[in-house]
C-alpha positions, 0 to 999 in steps of 0.5 A: 387638198390644202387648207389656207390660213384663212380656212384654218382660222374659220375652223378654229373660230367655229370650233372655239366660239370666237371671231375669225379675226381673233382666231387669225390673230392667235394663229399669227401669234403662234407662228411668230412665237415659233419663228422667234424661238428658232431665230434664237436657236431654241427648238419648239416642242408642241406635244402631240404634234412635233418639234420644230428645230434648226440645225447647221448643214456643212459645206458640201460638193454638188453639181448644178443640174442645168450646166453639170458644173461642179460647185461647192454648196456653202454651209447653211442653216436648215429648218427641221421638223420631227413629227410626233409618233401619234401623228406619224402612226395615224398618217401611216395607217390611214388609207383615206389620207393617201386616196385624197392626196391622189385626187389632187 
């Protein structure tokens, strides 16, 4: 199951006694702040959730899977996400999550 931003904004609106529009604007503001900080090279840590970051990946050799041609993959930036320990442990120990994923 996947929750969209609209569904998330409905949940937040109900739980916090606010309009769906206000909830959607809050979500947009959070995402915008995360992206802006990543563009500036700053990691974003949200306690209890995780840390968003950007790291540089060096140039490396690869193979085009269609043509089997050897290629050079240029150096580039890669977004990273390090999940908080509490979330990792919850997912690791909760069988209901994997059952719902298998149903999709």
